[in-house]
Rosetta silent file (secondary structure, phi, psi, omega in degrees, C-alpha in Angstrom):
SEQUENCE: MTDYDSYIRKAEVLIEAIPYIRKFRGCIVVIKYGGSAMLDEELKKAVITDIAMLKYIGLYPVVVHGGGKEISALLSRLGKQSVFIDGLRVTDKETADVAEMVLSGHIAKGLVDDLENVGISACSISGKDGHTLLSGKKIDEKGRDLGYVGYVRKVDPTLIDTLLDADFVPVISPVGVDEEGNTYNINADYAASAIAGALGAQKLVFMTDVEGILRDKDDPESLIRRLSAEDAREYIKSGVIKGGMIPKTECCLDAIEKGVKSVHVLDGRRPHSILLEVFTNRGIGTMISGADQEKEEDGD
SCORE:     score description
SCORE:     0.000 S_00000001
   1 L     0.000  125.081 -178.634  -40.357  -18.645   -2.167 S_00000001
   2 L   -79.109  164.910  177.747  -43.245  -17.312   -0.077 S_00000001
   3 H   -60.585  -32.101  179.145  -42.632  -14.930    2.927 S_00000001
   4 H   -68.276  -40.640  179.917  -43.449  -17.777    5.298 S_00000001
   5 H   -64.401  -36.741  179.225  -40.831  -19.961    3.673 S_00000001
   6 H   -63.366  -43.857  178.134  -38.369  -17.162    3.936 S_00000001
   7 H   -65.601  -38.875  176.703  -39.076  -16.777    7.716 S_00000001
   8 H   -60.744  -47.742  179.655  -38.643  -20.578    8.146 S_00000001
   9 H   -60.262  -40.746  172.671  -35.259  -20.455    6.453 S_00000001
  10 H   -56.888  -43.823  178.037  -34.245  -17.623    8.768 S_00000001
  11 H   -60.536  -44.736 -179.481  -35.337  -19.645   11.724 S_00000001
  12 H   -62.800  -39.325  173.716  -33.382  -22.647   10.494 S_00000001
  13 H   -61.428  -43.330  178.262  -30.218  -20.544   10.254 S_00000001
  14 H   -64.392  -40.980  175.882  -30.606  -19.334   13.800 S_00000001
  15 H   -57.874  -45.247  178.725  -31.234  -22.922   14.969 S_00000001
  16 H   -56.987  -34.828 -173.920  -28.079  -24.111   13.115 S_00000001
  17 H   -78.438  -18.222 -175.606  -26.104  -21.489   14.967 S_00000001
  18 H   -50.201  -54.295 -175.227  -27.153  -22.532   18.503 S_00000001
  19 H   -64.079  -32.707  177.953  -24.539  -25.215   19.231 S_00000001
  20 H   -72.207  -35.875  174.220  -21.779  -22.891   17.968 S_00000001
  21 H   -63.336  -43.937 -178.888  -22.994  -19.947   20.108 S_00000001
  22 H   -63.495  -39.046 -179.605  -23.143  -22.325   23.052 S_00000001
  23 H   -74.064  -38.367 -171.544  -19.647  -23.628   22.378 S_00000001
  24 H  -100.749   -3.092  179.199  -17.818  -20.404   21.659 S_00000001
  25 L   -58.479  134.288 -178.953  -19.529  -18.079   24.135 S_00000001
  26 L    82.918    6.721  179.514  -16.871  -16.482   26.346 S_00000001
  27 L   -92.887  155.139  178.527  -14.097  -17.291   23.848 S_00000001
  28 E   -91.174  129.059  177.089  -11.620  -14.800   22.352 S_00000001
  29 E  -123.982  120.133  174.908  -11.782  -14.486   18.499 S_00000001
  30 E   -96.596  126.415 -177.768   -8.940  -12.429   16.793 S_00000001
  31 E  -114.986  117.206  174.157   -9.962  -10.992   13.527 S_00000001
  32 E   -89.128  108.470 -175.027   -7.261   -9.802   11.095 S_00000001
  33 E   -97.097  116.849  178.059   -9.170   -7.177    9.096 S_00000001
  34 L  -164.888 -172.356  177.724   -7.784   -6.207    5.705 S_00000001
  35 L    71.127 -150.525 -173.063   -8.167   -6.301    1.923 S_00000001
  36 H   -64.938  -23.683  179.733  -11.216   -5.246   -0.031 S_00000001
  37 H   -65.103  -17.935  178.237  -13.421   -5.452    3.087 S_00000001
  38 H   -86.324  -22.651 -171.490  -11.604   -2.307    4.339 S_00000001
  39 H  -101.318  -27.266 -179.777  -12.147   -0.311    1.170 S_00000001
  40 L   -89.019  125.284 -175.900  -15.765   -1.138    0.057 S_00000001
  41 H   -66.742  -38.578  176.048  -18.202    0.713    2.261 S_00000001
  42 H   -61.602  -41.690  179.618  -20.904   -2.041    2.033 S_00000001
  43 H   -69.497  -35.899  175.483  -18.424   -4.718    2.917 S_00000001
  44 H   -57.471  -45.544  177.698  -17.170   -2.620    5.762 S_00000001
  45 H   -59.863  -38.197  179.041  -20.627   -2.316    7.190 S_00000001
  46 H   -63.359  -44.491 -179.587  -21.076   -6.090    7.004 S_00000001
  47 H   -58.411  -50.370  179.852  -17.807   -6.668    8.794 S_00000001
  48 H   -58.712  -43.728  175.618  -18.681   -4.174   11.519 S_00000001
  49 H   -60.383  -39.101 -177.208  -22.105   -5.868   11.925 S_00000001
  50 H   -66.749  -50.510 -179.663  -20.444   -9.267   12.159 S_00000001
  51 H   -57.811  -43.270  179.936  -18.061   -8.059   14.914 S_00000001
  52 H   -59.904  -43.829  179.186  -20.970   -6.511   16.785 S_00000001
  53 H   -60.962  -44.139  175.577  -22.905   -9.770   16.562 S_00000001
  54 H   -54.911  -46.176 -178.485  -19.972  -11.728   18.002 S_00000001
  55 H   -65.308  -42.655 -179.369  -19.836   -9.326   20.904 S_00000001
  56 H   -66.575  -30.402 -179.000  -23.595   -9.345   21.509 S_00000001
  57 L   -96.273    8.437  165.801  -23.854  -13.078   21.712 S_00000001
  58 L   111.986    0.910  173.798  -21.027  -13.434   24.219 S_00000001
  59 L   -90.823  174.402 -177.816  -17.736  -13.782   22.414 S_00000001
  60 E  -119.408   84.699 -179.760  -14.753  -11.492   22.797 S_00000001
  61 E   -74.170  143.884  173.686  -13.591  -10.174   19.393 S_00000001
  62 E  -128.233  128.326 -175.222  -10.234   -8.502   19.062 S_00000001
  63 E  -104.998  123.942  166.571   -9.511   -6.647   15.783 S_00000001
  64 E  -115.763  124.073 -171.501   -6.020   -6.381   14.272 S_00000001
  65 E  -111.993  156.290  172.594   -6.100   -4.330   11.073 S_00000001
  66 L  -105.150 -155.035 -179.375   -3.889   -3.785    8.127 S_00000001
  67 L   162.794   25.683 -175.788   -3.795   -0.728    5.779 S_00000001
  68 H   -58.467  -41.605 -178.499   -1.129   -1.134    3.136 S_00000001
  69 H   -65.208  -37.735  178.681   -3.122    0.313    0.365 S_00000001
  70 H   -67.062  -37.032  178.810   -4.033    3.385    2.384 S_00000001
  71 H   -64.494  -47.357  178.382   -0.409    3.894    3.368 S_00000001
  72 H   -60.222  -36.447  179.919    0.643    3.701   -0.334 S_00000001
  73 H   -66.603  -43.054 -177.920   -2.102    6.117   -1.322 S_00000001
  74 H   -71.552  -39.537  175.906   -1.018    8.753    1.211 S_00000001
  75 H   -58.316  -36.434  179.650    2.708    8.369    0.343 S_00000001
  76 H   -66.376  -44.312  179.709    1.772    8.894   -3.327 S_00000001
  77 H   -65.205  -22.653  178.767   -0.124   12.077   -2.458 S_00000001
  78 L   -90.829    4.052  178.618    2.931   13.230   -0.531 S_00000001
  79 L    77.798   14.958  179.890    5.074   12.590   -3.598 S_00000001
  80 L  -107.632  127.705 -175.551    6.906    9.656   -2.093 S_00000001
  81 L   -84.757  138.811  176.307    7.147    6.442   -4.077 S_00000001
  82 L   -79.832  136.293 -179.850    6.546    3.145   -2.303 S_00000001
  83 L  -122.383  130.743 -178.362    9.359    0.642   -2.705 S_00000001
  84 E  -121.357  144.358  168.370    8.772   -3.071   -2.123 S_00000001
  85 E  -125.112  118.191 -179.274   11.281   -5.999   -1.963 S_00000001
  86 L    50.466   42.677  177.682    9.690   -9.412   -2.337 S_00000001
  87 L    83.883   -3.450  178.825    6.366   -7.941   -1.163 S_00000001
  88 E  -100.474  131.405 -179.248    7.789   -6.149    1.861 S_00000001
  89 E   -74.169  122.710  169.379    7.648   -2.328    2.007 S_00000001
  90 L   -71.290  123.112 -164.327   11.028   -0.723    2.439 S_00000001
  91 E  -125.022  100.993  174.780   10.352    1.642    5.342 S_00000001
  92 L   -83.732 -179.673 -174.772   12.584    4.682    6.014 S_00000001
  93 H   -62.694  -37.200  179.247   11.854    6.991    8.942 S_00000001
  94 H   -69.075  -37.490 -179.809    9.438    9.186    6.894 S_00000001
  95 H   -65.736  -42.840 -179.776    7.560    6.129    5.614 S_00000001
  96 H   -63.392  -34.803  176.774    7.333    4.741    9.140 S_00000001
  97 H   -69.560  -38.357  179.353    5.833    7.983   10.416 S_00000001
  98 H   -65.542  -42.942 -178.072    3.274    7.987    7.585 S_00000001
  99 H   -61.542  -44.532  178.734    2.434    4.315    8.265 S_00000001
 100 H   -64.044  -41.725  177.237    1.903    4.992   11.961 S_00000001
 101 H   -57.604  -50.018 -177.386   -0.282    8.003   11.147 S_00000001
 102 H   -69.529  -46.899 -178.465   -2.526    6.081    8.800 S_00000001
 103 H   -67.441  -56.540 -177.325   -2.678    2.841   10.863 S_00000001
 104 H   -80.784  -16.951  177.979   -3.015    4.197   14.362 S_00000001
 105 H   -98.074  -85.683 -172.078   -4.823    7.351   13.353 S_00000001
 106 H   -57.731  -52.268 -175.259   -7.130    7.346   10.387 S_00000001
 107 H   -71.614  -50.372 -176.815   -7.878    3.582   10.165 S_00000001
 108 H   -61.010  -44.017  179.171   -7.985    2.664   13.779 S_00000001
 109 H   -70.804  -30.575  174.954  -10.114    5.602   14.873 S_00000001
 110 H   -66.621  -38.603  175.985  -12.452    5.084   11.985 S_00000001
 111 H   -65.081  -38.186  177.169  -13.042    1.431   12.998 S_00000001
 112 H   -64.246  -43.255  177.713  -13.722    2.551   16.557 S_00000001
 113 H   -59.490  -43.490  178.887  -16.245    5.077   15.347 S_00000001
 114 H   -61.295  -46.534  176.757  -17.932    2.408   13.215 S_00000001
 115 H   -64.070  -43.328  176.645  -18.203    0.000   16.120 S_00000001
 116 H   -61.278  -34.016 -179.225  -19.442    2.688   18.476 S_00000001
 117 L   -72.283   -9.598  173.828  -22.175    3.616   15.974 S_00000001
 118 L  -109.261   12.126  176.188  -23.578    0.050   16.255 S_00000001
 119 L    89.497    9.844 -177.112  -23.555    0.135   19.987 S_00000001
 120 L  -101.424  128.606  175.183  -20.272   -1.627   20.676 S_00000001
 121 L   -75.909  126.974 -176.596  -17.736   -0.055   23.021 S_00000001
 122 E  -137.217  150.620  175.894  -14.312   -0.011   21.309 S_00000001
 123 E  -141.720  131.012  179.551  -10.831    1.321   21.921 S_00000001
 124 E   -95.904  140.050  171.698   -7.928    1.582   19.554 S_00000001
 125 E  -136.509  164.793  170.824   -4.357    1.015   20.597 S_00000001
 126 E  -111.347  168.556  179.970   -1.168    0.406   18.691 S_00000001
 127 L   -64.288  -14.951  176.007    1.391   -2.246   19.504 S_00000001
 128 L   -73.841  -30.632 -176.364    3.465    0.591   21.052 S_00000001
 129 H   -67.865  126.895 -178.677    0.894    1.203   23.786 S_00000001
 130 H    62.643   18.222 -173.251    1.938   -0.710   26.892 S_00000001
 131 H    45.286   45.698  178.809    4.740   -2.270   24.759 S_00000001
 132 L   -60.449  -45.398  178.516    2.003   -4.622   23.633 S_00000001
 133 E  -112.571   94.397  174.042    4.144   -5.612   20.566 S_00000001
 134 E   -77.693  123.018 -171.587    7.832   -5.619   21.560 S_00000001
 135 E  -119.107  169.092  171.705    9.623   -5.711   18.252 S_00000001
 136 E  -134.389  163.164  179.188   12.939   -6.148   16.529 S_00000001
 137 E   -71.019  131.369 -177.854   14.250   -5.071   13.170 S_00000001
 138 E   -89.196  125.637  174.299   13.306   -7.539   10.433 S_00000001
 139 E  -106.903  125.993 -177.692   16.083   -8.638    8.053 S_00000001
 140 L   -70.723  173.403 -173.516   14.790  -10.472    4.967 S_00000001
 141 L   -58.196  -25.908 -178.478   15.883  -14.027    3.958 S_00000001
 142 L   -93.313    7.797  179.832   18.606  -12.506    1.757 S_00000001
 143 L    80.953   15.296 -177.889   20.035  -10.392    4.546 S_00000001
 144 L   -88.855  141.149 -179.539   18.661   -7.107    3.210 S_00000001
 145 E   -86.622  121.070 -176.073   17.851   -4.277    5.636 S_00000001
 146 E   -97.247    5.817 -177.828   14.249   -3.124    5.078 S_00000001
 147 E    88.218 -138.476 -175.848   14.437   -0.153    7.409 S_00000001
 148 E   -86.048   47.414  172.125   11.842    0.298   10.043 S_00000001
 149 E  -104.116  125.380 -172.375   10.124   -3.038    9.265 S_00000001
 150 E  -116.548  173.440  169.406    9.787   -5.161   12.321 S_00000001
 151 E  -128.893  163.023 -175.206    8.876   -8.582   13.656 S_00000001
 152 E   -90.904  117.417  174.071    7.170   -9.437   16.873 S_00000001
 153 E   -84.522  -39.752 -178.591    9.662  -10.554   19.552 S_00000001
 154 E  -157.210  147.077  174.500    7.091  -10.665   22.370 S_00000001
 155 E  -113.775  129.953  171.111    3.534   -9.809   23.052 S_00000001
 156 L  -105.851  105.081 -173.168    2.445   -8.342   26.367 S_00000001
 157 L   -81.777   10.138 -170.952   -1.323   -8.848   26.497 S_00000001
 158 H   -57.581  -49.496 -175.589   -1.841   -6.810   29.713 S_00000001
 159 H   -67.138  -42.011  179.961   -3.397   -3.840   28.007 S_00000001
 160 H   -59.401  -47.714  179.735   -5.552   -6.003   25.638 S_00000001
 161 H   -62.656  -35.378  177.512   -6.782   -8.035   28.619 S_00000001
 162 H   -63.682  -43.693  178.980   -7.609   -4.848   30.515 S_00000001
 163 H   -67.666  -42.880  175.897   -9.784   -3.599   27.618 S_00000001
 164 H   -57.140  -46.197 -179.093  -11.537   -7.011   27.308 S_00000001
 165 H   -66.428  -28.225  176.412  -12.256   -7.064   31.026 S_00000001
 166 L   -85.198    7.131  174.592  -13.733   -3.571   30.739 S_00000001
 167 L    73.570   29.306  176.095  -16.092   -4.848   27.978 S_00000001
 168 L  -104.853  153.394  171.151  -14.322   -3.005   25.095 S_00000001
 169 E   -94.043  117.789  176.816  -13.440   -4.458   21.704 S_00000001
 170 E   -74.442  136.334  176.377   -9.719   -3.775   21.264 S_00000001
 171 E  -118.269  114.991 -168.778   -8.787   -2.403   17.787 S_00000001
 172 E  -121.542  125.733  177.796   -5.038   -2.861   17.350 S_00000001
 173 E   -93.255  144.325 -171.071   -2.785   -1.374   14.717 S_00000001
 174 L   -83.722   62.911 -179.821    0.374   -3.345   13.830 S_00000001
 175 E  -119.020  117.017 -176.516    2.900   -0.819   14.946 S_00000001
 176 E  -110.977  178.711 -178.100    5.576   -2.094   17.358 S_00000001
 177 E  -142.759  149.054  174.408    8.404   -0.685   19.431 S_00000001
 178 L  -104.659 -178.941 -172.733   11.802   -1.922   20.540 S_00000001
 179 L   -63.718  -25.160 -177.923   13.619   -1.422   23.871 S_00000001
 180 L   -92.192    1.882  177.924   15.213    1.815   22.503 S_00000001
 181 L    86.996    5.034  176.031   11.851    3.309   21.538 S_00000001
 182 L   -70.067  137.802  178.939   12.260    2.796   17.779 S_00000001
 183 E   -93.402  137.998 -176.605    8.965    2.377   15.935 S_00000001
 184 E  -130.264  140.716  173.864    8.474   -0.496   13.519 S_00000001
 185 E   -87.802  125.303 -174.033    5.836   -1.321   10.892 S_00000001
 186 E  -115.860  139.609  173.137    4.828   -4.991   11.376 S_00000001
 187 L   -57.146  123.439 -172.960    3.017   -7.229    8.886 S_00000001
 188 H   -59.466  -36.720  179.784   -0.568   -7.368   10.151 S_00000001
 189 H   -59.554  -45.754 -178.258   -0.936  -11.135    9.504 S_00000001
 190 H   -74.156  -27.968  172.288    2.058  -11.924   11.759 S_00000001
 191 H   -65.528  -43.730  179.041    0.936   -9.395   14.400 S_00000001
 192 H   -59.586  -45.733 -178.999   -2.493  -11.073   14.466 S_00000001
 193 H   -61.730  -47.322  176.270   -0.979  -14.498   14.814 S_00000001
 194 H   -61.344  -38.522  179.836    1.258  -13.391   17.683 S_00000001
 195 H   -72.180  -40.405  177.995   -1.529  -11.609   19.501 S_00000001
 196 H   -59.428  -43.068 -179.514   -3.924  -14.595   19.056 S_00000001
 197 H   -65.177  -42.988 -178.443   -1.368  -16.912   20.550 S_00000001
 198 H   -66.973  -32.890 -178.212   -0.630  -14.627   23.496 S_00000001
 199 H   -84.222   -7.165 -174.251   -4.351  -14.239   24.279 S_00000001
 200 L    66.866   37.344 -173.625   -5.027  -18.025   24.064 S_00000001
 201 L   -61.066  141.353  171.943   -7.602  -17.262   21.360 S_00000001
 202 L   -70.832  -40.576  179.415  -10.113  -19.962   20.339 S_00000001
 203 E  -136.826  151.112  168.987  -10.066  -18.646   16.795 S_00000001
 204 E  -124.498  126.636  179.519   -8.094  -16.455   14.477 S_00000001
 205 E  -110.861  125.146  171.443   -9.795  -15.170   11.338 S_00000001
 206 E  -101.830  121.421  171.931   -7.912  -13.865    8.357 S_00000001
 207 E   -93.715  122.367 -171.384   -9.981  -11.734    5.977 S_00000001
 208 E  -130.949 -177.220  177.195   -8.513  -11.952    2.493 S_00000001
 209 L  -108.472   25.681  176.799   -9.414  -11.298   -1.180 S_00000001
 210 L  -131.466  161.767 -174.120   -9.490  -15.041   -2.019 S_00000001
 211 L   -67.357  -26.400 -175.950  -12.102  -17.755   -1.311 S_00000001
 212 L   152.570 -151.911  174.851   -9.727  -19.484    1.103 S_00000001
 213 L   -86.856  122.559 -174.579   -6.987  -22.146    0.442 S_00000001
 214 E  -108.071  144.254  171.275   -7.511  -23.691   -2.998 S_00000001
 215 L   -68.517  -35.834  174.231   -6.142  -26.954   -4.429 S_00000001
 216 L  -127.258  116.213 -172.720   -5.999  -25.069   -7.771 S_00000001
 217 L   -63.463  -14.943  178.010   -5.545  -21.361   -7.401 S_00000001
 218 L   -95.181    3.046 -174.840   -7.478  -20.767  -10.683 S_00000001
 219 L  -126.450   96.422  177.202  -10.468  -22.869   -9.658 S_00000001
 220 H   -53.547  -25.350 -176.959  -12.702  -21.417   -6.812 S_00000001
 221 H   -76.043   -5.775  179.541  -14.524  -24.742   -6.674 S_00000001
 222 H   -91.403   14.423  176.208  -11.339  -26.398   -5.406 S_00000001
 223 E   -48.782  130.769  172.711  -11.681  -24.773   -1.945 S_00000001
 224 L   -93.033  112.354 -174.311  -10.282  -26.822    0.880 S_00000001
 225 L   -81.225  -33.958  179.302  -12.774  -26.404    3.677 S_00000001
 226 E  -135.782  138.046 -173.585  -10.955  -28.234    6.495 S_00000001
 227 E  -150.957  129.369  174.322   -7.259  -28.785    6.791 S_00000001
 228 E   -79.997  157.412 -178.910   -5.113  -30.149    9.566 S_00000001
 229 H   -61.581  -39.297 -179.542   -1.897  -28.312   10.415 S_00000001
 230 H   -60.921  -45.852  179.242    0.039  -31.483    9.311 S_00000001
 231 H   -61.994  -41.213  179.709   -1.706  -31.474    5.894 S_00000001
 232 H   -59.275  -41.984  174.429   -1.124  -27.788    5.464 S_00000001
 233 H   -60.291  -42.216  179.299    2.606  -28.290    5.915 S_00000001
 234 H   -65.675  -37.922  178.436    2.538  -31.137    3.391 S_00000001
 235 H   -68.114  -27.098  176.486    0.636  -29.064    0.877 S_00000001
 236 H   -71.225  -43.717 -179.846    3.275  -26.301    1.092 S_00000001
 237 H   -62.375  -38.472 -176.028    6.008  -28.886    0.513 S_00000001
 238 H   -88.095   -7.182  175.528    4.226  -30.474   -2.426 S_00000001
 239 L    91.301    5.977  174.634    3.340  -27.188   -4.082 S_00000001
 240 L   -66.246  -42.508  179.109   -0.479  -27.397   -3.649 S_00000001
 241 L  -101.827  120.471 -174.346   -0.221  -24.245   -1.533 S_00000001
 242 L  -145.132  174.009  175.586    2.037  -21.807   -3.409 S_00000001
 243 L    63.841 -139.508 -177.913    2.752  -18.138   -4.109 S_00000001
 244 L   -70.290   -9.802 -178.550    1.236  -15.541   -1.921 S_00000001
 245 H   -84.722  -15.811  179.918   -0.787  -18.114   -0.047 S_00000001
 246 H   -60.436  -57.261  178.790    2.406  -19.638    1.469 S_00000001
 247 H   -60.257  -32.319 -179.875    3.102  -16.830    3.961 S_00000001
 248 H   -65.147  -41.762 -177.224   -0.632  -16.600    4.848 S_00000001
 249 H   -69.583  -36.499  178.876   -0.649  -20.376    5.557 S_00000001
 250 H   -69.286  -31.647  170.940    2.580  -20.088    7.560 S_00000001
 251 H   -61.733  -44.468  174.998    0.899  -17.436    9.690 S_00000001
 252 H   -59.140  -46.214  177.838   -1.925  -19.858   10.301 S_00000001
 253 H   -64.202  -37.731  179.270    0.471  -22.631   11.305 S_00000001
 254 H   -63.222  -39.740  179.877    2.383  -20.221   13.553 S_00000001
 255 H   -65.227  -45.514  177.083   -0.890  -19.358   15.402 S_00000001
 256 H   -54.676  -45.185 -179.858   -1.700  -23.107   15.774 S_00000001
 257 H   -66.598  -25.369  178.496    1.714  -23.671   17.222 S_00000001
 258 L   -85.879   -3.776  173.470    1.187  -20.839   19.689 S_00000001
 259 L   109.301    3.290  174.166   -1.968  -22.552   20.953 S_00000001
 260 L   -71.106  136.127 -173.985   -4.834  -21.069   18.944 S_00000001
 261 L   -64.814  -44.747 -179.438   -7.445  -23.673   18.457 S_00000001
 262 E  -150.801  152.930 -178.010   -8.430  -23.010   14.867 S_00000001
 263 E  -129.916  134.611 -179.516   -7.478  -20.485   12.118 S_00000001
 264 E  -123.587  130.964  176.802   -9.827  -19.467    9.336 S_00000001
 265 E  -109.622  113.666 -170.402   -9.020  -17.971    5.995 S_00000001
 266 E  -118.239  156.375  173.307  -12.058  -16.198    4.581 S_00000001
 267 E   -86.525  103.370  179.803  -13.079  -14.238    1.491 S_00000001
 268 L   -75.021   -1.984  173.439  -13.761  -10.792    2.867 S_00000001
 269 L   -78.179  -13.089 -178.851  -15.351   -9.792   -0.397 S_00000001
 270 L   -98.715  123.049 -175.761  -18.405  -11.837    0.610 S_00000001
 271 L   -61.753  144.001  178.264  -20.732  -10.045    3.093 S_00000001
 272 L    57.330   31.789 -178.688  -21.000  -11.561    6.541 S_00000001
 273 H   -63.234  -28.768  179.383  -18.259  -14.061    5.872 S_00000001
 274 H   -66.800  -49.101  179.642  -17.316  -14.116    9.555 S_00000001
 275 H   -64.883  -38.658 -176.871  -20.765  -15.219   10.755 S_00000001
 276 H   -66.979  -31.535 -176.219  -21.198  -17.697    7.907 S_00000001
 277 H   -80.283  -45.214 -167.101  -17.782  -19.291    8.758 S_00000001
 278 H   -82.553  -30.909 -170.318  -18.132  -19.379   12.534 S_00000001
 279 L  -118.657   17.049  173.669  -21.854  -20.251   13.030 S_00000001
 280 L  -125.032  159.227 -174.466  -22.793  -22.589   10.197 S_00000001
 281 L   -64.710  -43.486 -169.370  -22.064  -26.266    9.637 S_00000001
 282 L   -86.329  -35.815 -176.026  -20.498  -25.834    6.209 S_00000001
 283 L    71.889  176.315 -179.901  -18.653  -22.531    6.615 S_00000001
 284 L  -129.020   -7.833 -179.005  -17.488  -20.575    3.542 S_00000001
 285 L  -125.138 -149.998 -178.840  -13.658  -20.592    3.870 S_00000001
 286 E  -110.798  130.086  175.339  -10.775  -22.765    4.951 S_00000001
 287 E  -112.144  131.840  175.329  -10.314  -23.798    8.628 S_00000001
 288 E  -112.833  134.332 -176.591   -6.947  -25.070    9.770 S_00000001
 289 E  -147.245  156.609  171.396   -6.727  -26.761   13.155 S_00000001
 290 L   -65.646  159.577 -176.996   -4.374  -29.013   15.179 S_00000001
 291 L   -55.222  -37.775 -176.096   -5.073  -32.696   15.011 S_00000001
 292 L   -77.471   -6.146 -175.835   -6.611  -32.691   18.513 S_00000001
 293 L  -107.604  -13.569 -172.288   -9.082  -29.910   17.618 S_00000001
 294 L   -55.680  -44.203 -177.896  -10.681  -31.088   14.383 S_00000001
 295 L   -71.241  -38.804 -176.484  -13.525  -33.021   16.083 S_00000001
 296 L   -63.678  -23.123 -174.763  -14.008  -30.309   18.730 S_00000001
 297 L   -77.567  -12.827  172.316  -14.672  -27.672   16.082 S_00000001
 298 L   -69.636  152.188 -173.516  -17.952  -29.299   15.174 S_00000001
 299 L   -72.850   -6.856 -174.770  -20.820  -27.555   17.016 S_00000001
 300 L   -81.651    0.000    0.000  -21.902  -30.675   18.900 S_00000001
């Protein structure tokens, strides 16, 4: 390919993005940031660039981040073993304090620094600030007490809206609080879903370590690119969607039920996956939408 051909291809990509930029300008996009894209420095740079691009072309990104691996690493250094029940971390008071320190401190402040370094005004908050995430104690399906693990009872978007109106990118750690002031660690996927619904977001993007939703979990070529909420529910019932992808898909469906227009499950191990999904005809992950939104998600 000659240099000229390369330039033409770049121009074609920009032209392909025009209808999507026009359609989504002024819309809120909630990004759940986690997985390998948080740990690999090159992938992290690509994500930060994608978020900056969304902001520069007129969208309103909101970042909700995880940090389970970082929490486990610090607990290990402190000589405290992490205990999980069915994938959920058992969280005593000491573990809750460590989780809050890692999430609301190290990770959140680092993401703000990264965004500021590419010229984007950003501000980190936790779900405790302004009682953004009013929480309750989560009891698992078998009735087991997991400690300071919470669920989102209610989202108060006032503080997030204030930051968006002031032209900041909110960076939100999934730490909630109840009426008595108890702190709870909340699954970041469910926090992102609740926040996206409360904000009336156009899109919710889940960054994962898989290609998207697959018909066959062992075959990356079986990626389902578009999926209605109704079909997603049927795929869970029939066993096409199984294992660890079930709770992820249920989060997607929860967001759709809360009014989010479309939810995207992306492979965060691929650089610039957010831009490729949002601004190209084909996308690279799985998009789930309500029946009335499927046609609207085309750029035309």
